[in-house]
C-alpha positions as CSV (number, residue, x, y, z in Angstrom):
1,M,98.6,27.1,244.7
2,R,101.4,24.8,246.1
3,A,98.8,22.9,248.1
4,R,96.7,22.3,245.0
5,T,99.7,21.1,243.1
6,A,100.7,18.8,245.9
7,N,97.2,17.4,246.1
8,R,97.0,16.8,242.4
9,S,100.4,15.1,242.4
10,A,99.4,12.8,245.3
11,L,96.2,12.0,243.5
12,A,98.1,11.2,240.3
13,V,100.5,8.9,242.2
14,S,97.7,7.1,244.0
15,A,95.8,6.6,240.7
16,T,98.9,5.3,239.0
17,L,99.6,2.8,241.8
18,V,96.1,1.4,241.4
19,A,96.0,1.5,237.6
20,I,99.2,-0.5,237.0
21,P,98.2,-3.7,238.8
22,L,94.5,-3.3,237.7
23,L,95.5,-3.0,234.1
24,V,97.8,-5.9,234.4
25,A,95.0,-8.0,235.9
26,I,92.5,-7.0,233.2
27,F,94.7,-7.1,230.1
28,G,97.6,-9.3,231.2
29,P,95.9,-12.6,230.1
30,L,95.2,-11.1,226.7
31,V,98.8,-10.2,226.2
32,K,99.8,-13.6,227.4
33,L,97.5,-15.3,224.9
34,H,99.1,-13.4,222.0
35,A,102.6,-14.3,223.1
36,K,104.6,-16.6,220.9
37,P,104.3,-20.2,221.9
38,G,107.3,-22.2,223.2
39,L,109.1,-23.0,226.4
40,P,110.4,-20.1,228.5
41,Y,114.0,-20.7,227.7
42,E,113.2,-20.8,224.0
43,R,111.5,-17.3,224.2
44,G,114.0,-15.8,226.6
45,A,112.2,-15.2,229.9
46,R,112.7,-11.5,230.7
47,L,112.2,-11.9,234.5
48,G,113.6,-15.4,234.6
49,T,111.7,-18.5,235.7
50,D,110.2,-19.7,239.0
51,G,110.9,-22.9,240.9
52,L,108.8,-24.9,238.4
53,G,110.5,-23.5,235.3
54,R,107.6,-21.2,234.4
55,D,108.1,-17.7,233.0
56,V,107.8,-15.2,235.8
57,L,106.6,-12.5,233.5
58,E,103.8,-14.7,232.2
59,L,102.8,-15.6,235.7
60,L,102.7,-11.9,236.5
61,L,100.4,-11.2,233.6
62,V,97.9,-13.8,234.4
63,G,98.1,-13.9,238.2
64,G,96.2,-10.7,238.9
65,R,92.8,-11.9,237.6
66,T,92.4,-14.2,240.6
67,A,94.3,-12.1,243.1
68,L,92.3,-8.9,242.5
69,G,89.2,-10.4,240.9
70,M,88.2,-12.5,243.9
71,A,88.8,-9.5,246.3
72,L,86.8,-7.0,244.2
73,G,84.1,-9.5,243.6
74,A,83.8,-10.2,247.3
75,V,83.4,-6.5,248.1
76,V,80.7,-6.1,245.4
77,V,78.8,-9.1,246.8
78,A,79.2,-7.8,250.4
79,Y,77.8,-4.4,249.5
80,L,75.0,-5.8,247.5
81,V,73.8,-8.1,250.3
82,G,74.9,-6.0,253.3
83,G,73.7,-2.8,251.7
84,V,70.2,-4.1,251.1
85,I,70.0,-5.5,254.7
86,G,71.2,-2.2,256.1
87,L,68.8,-0.1,254.1
88,V,65.8,-2.3,255.0
89,A,66.8,-2.3,258.7
90,A,67.1,1.5,258.7
91,S,63.8,2.1,256.9
92,T,61.5,-0.3,258.6
93,R,58.9,1.0,261.1
94,H,58.9,-2.4,262.9
95,R,61.6,-2.9,265.5
96,W,61.3,-6.7,265.2
97,I,62.2,-6.6,261.5
98,D,65.3,-4.5,262.4
99,E,66.3,-7.0,265.1
100,A,65.6,-10.0,262.9
101,L,67.9,-8.6,260.2
102,I,70.8,-7.3,262.3
103,R,71.0,-9.7,265.3
104,P,71.9,-12.8,263.2
105,L,74.8,-11.0,261.7
106,D,76.2,-10.3,265.2
107,V,76.9,-14.0,265.4
108,L,79.4,-13.7,262.5
109,L,81.2,-10.6,263.9
110,P,83.3,-12.3,266.6
111,L,84.4,-15.1,264.3
112,P,88.0,-14.8,263.0
113,S,87.7,-13.8,259.3
114,L,90.8,-15.7,258.2
115,L,89.7,-18.9,260.0
116,V,86.2,-18.8,258.4
117,I,87.7,-18.3,254.9
118,S,90.3,-21.0,255.5
119,V,87.6,-23.5,256.4
120,V,85.6,-22.7,253.4
121,A,88.6,-22.7,251.1
122,V,89.7,-26.2,252.4
123,G,86.2,-27.6,251.9
124,W,86.1,-26.3,248.3
125,R,89.7,-26.3,247.5
126,A,90.9,-24.4,244.4
127,S,87.5,-22.9,243.9
128,P,87.6,-19.1,243.3
129,P,83.8,-18.6,243.7
130,A,83.9,-20.3,247.1
131,I,86.7,-18.1,248.4
132,T,85.0,-15.0,246.9
133,L,81.7,-15.9,248.7
134,A,83.6,-16.6,252.0
135,V,85.3,-13.2,251.9
136,A,82.0,-11.5,251.1
137,M,80.3,-13.4,254.0
138,V,82.7,-12.1,256.6
139,N,82.3,-8.6,255.3
140,V,78.5,-8.5,255.1
141,P,77.9,-7.9,258.9
142,T,80.1,-4.8,259.1
143,V,78.8,-3.5,255.7
144,A,75.2,-3.9,256.9
145,R,75.8,-2.1,260.2
146,L,77.7,0.7,258.4
147,V,74.9,1.2,255.9
148,R,72.2,1.0,258.6
149,A,73.9,3.6,260.8
150,A,74.5,5.9,257.8
151,A,70.9,5.6,256.6
152,L,69.0,6.0,259.9
153,D,68.8,9.7,260.0
154,A,67.8,10.1,256.3
155,A,65.3,7.2,256.4
156,S,63.5,8.8,259.4
157,G,63.6,12.4,258.2
158,P,60.8,14.6,256.9
159,V,61.9,14.2,253.3
160,V,61.2,10.5,253.3
161,E,57.8,11.0,255.0
162,A,56.9,13.5,252.2
163,L,58.0,11.1,249.5
164,R,55.9,8.3,251.1
165,M,52.9,10.6,251.2
166,Q,53.5,11.2,247.4
167,R,53.3,7.4,247.0
168,E,56.9,7.2,245.8
169,S,58.2,3.6,245.5
170,W,60.5,2.1,248.2
171,V,63.3,1.7,245.7
172,G,63.0,5.3,244.5
173,I,63.1,6.6,248.1
174,H,65.8,4.5,249.5
175,L,68.1,4.1,246.5
176,G,67.5,7.7,245.6
177,H,67.3,10.0,248.6
178,V,68.6,7.7,251.4
179,G,71.2,6.2,249.1
180,R,72.8,9.6,248.5
181,A,73.2,10.0,252.3
182,V,75.0,6.7,252.5
183,L,77.4,7.4,249.7
184,G,79.9,9.4,251.8
185,P,80.4,6.7,254.6
186,V,80.5,4.0,251.9
187,A,83.2,5.8,249.9
188,A,85.2,6.3,253.1
189,D,84.8,2.6,254.0
190,L,85.5,1.3,250.4
191,G,89.3,1.8,250.5
192,T,89.7,-0.1,253.8
193,R,87.2,-2.8,252.7
194,I,88.9,-3.5,249.4
195,T,92.3,-3.5,251.1
196,L,91.1,-6.0,253.7
197,A,89.6,-8.2,251.0
198,V,92.8,-8.3,249.0
199,F,94.7,-9.1,252.3
200,L,92.3,-12.0,253.2
201,V,92.4,-13.5,249.7
202,A,96.2,-13.2,249.5
203,S,96.6,-14.6,253.0
204,V,94.5,-17.7,252.3
205,N,96.3,-18.3,249.0
206,F,99.7,-17.6,250.6
207,L,99.1,-20.1,253.3
208,G,98.2,-22.8,250.7
209,L,94.6,-23.1,251.9
210,G,93.0,-21.6,248.8
211,L,94.0,-22.0,245.2
212,S,96.2,-24.8,244.0
213,P,99.9,-24.5,244.7
214,T,100.6,-24.4,241.0
215,A,97.9,-21.7,240.3
216,P,99.3,-18.6,238.5
217,D,98.1,-16.3,241.3
218,W,100.3,-13.4,242.7
219,A,100.0,-14.6,246.3
220,V,100.6,-18.2,245.4
221,S,103.7,-17.2,243.4
222,V,105.0,-15.3,246.5
223,S,104.4,-18.3,248.7
224,R,105.8,-20.9,246.3
225,N,109.0,-19.0,245.5
226,R,109.8,-17.3,248.8
227,E,112.4,-20.0,249.8
228,G,114.4,-19.2,246.6
229,V,114.1,-15.4,246.9
230,L,117.9,-15.0,246.9
231,L,118.3,-17.1,243.8
232,Q,115.4,-15.6,241.9
233,P,114.1,-12.5,243.6
234,W,111.8,-11.4,240.8
235,A,109.6,-14.5,241.3
236,V,108.7,-13.0,244.7
237,I,109.3,-9.3,244.3
238,A,107.2,-8.7,241.1
239,P,103.9,-10.2,242.3
240,A,104.4,-8.8,245.8
241,M,104.9,-5.3,244.4
242,M,101.7,-5.6,242.4
243,L,99.7,-6.5,245.6
244,V,101.4,-3.7,247.7
245,A,100.9,-1.1,244.9
246,F,97.2,-1.8,244.6
247,T,96.4,-1.8,248.3
248,L,98.5,1.2,249.1
249,G,97.3,3.2,246.1
250,F,93.7,2.4,246.6
251,N,93.8,3.5,250.3
252,L,95.5,6.7,249.3
253,L,93.1,7.3,246.5
254,A,90.0,6.7,248.6
255,D,91.4,9.1,251.3
256,R,92.0,11.8,248.7
257,L,88.5,11.4,247.1
258,V,86.8,11.4,250.5
259,H,88.7,14.6,251.5
260,R,87.8,16.2,248.2
261,S,84.1,15.4,248.5
262,K,84.1,16.9,252.0
263,Q,85.7,20.1,250.7
264,L,83.1,20.3,247.9
265,A,80.3,19.8,250.4
266,E,81.6,22.5,252.7
267,A,82.0,24.9,249.7
268,Q,78.4,24.3,248.7
269,R,77.2,25.2,252.2
């Protein structure tokens, strides 16, 4: 009983850590739009102002849309592209197709992720779609390899052969039967993948290679105000706490969910 209570408490804490920055990122801009107009000192900035005289609370409310939006969008794109490549490579009966799909991705694996993203970000400065695609691009090779490895056994098993004999469609077979076999490894990888994406996006923006230095982004706010942290700590601490809470909470939540799914699978056996 105590173990169950502890697990539920840990799950609740993890979900709360994820929910707070996520809700701020989604609904924060709407709250900001309905705020009363006027300069920060006229409204009374609750968390003070940053080095440019902007309301720290307003920056916190609008900064999550890019900080988390680009990272989550990159992971979605990486799984859409890498997942399809991995499924096709695992299901093909022709070795040359497998090689043609996987080998070119090996060229991207040794490249430093942050360097690739920085080059793209500098070339298309202050472009969130470019940064999102760059982060997705460096994640596609590992996602494709993960999906391929997880799908190999199921794709070559007797169930798939029986479905083929029944003239089931490729989509029905691989997104249905094979896709279910891939869900476990994907769920285990998701926490690390999203955390890495948040780290890469935040690093590029923190280094000043991504979004504009005046952009209301959490990582940009930390970078721009770090020199005055002793004078105005909230300008650095508040956005940093949002990034840390999301990455820490998502990792813990993913671990808990994977552990719980394993327990349910063992119980069904």
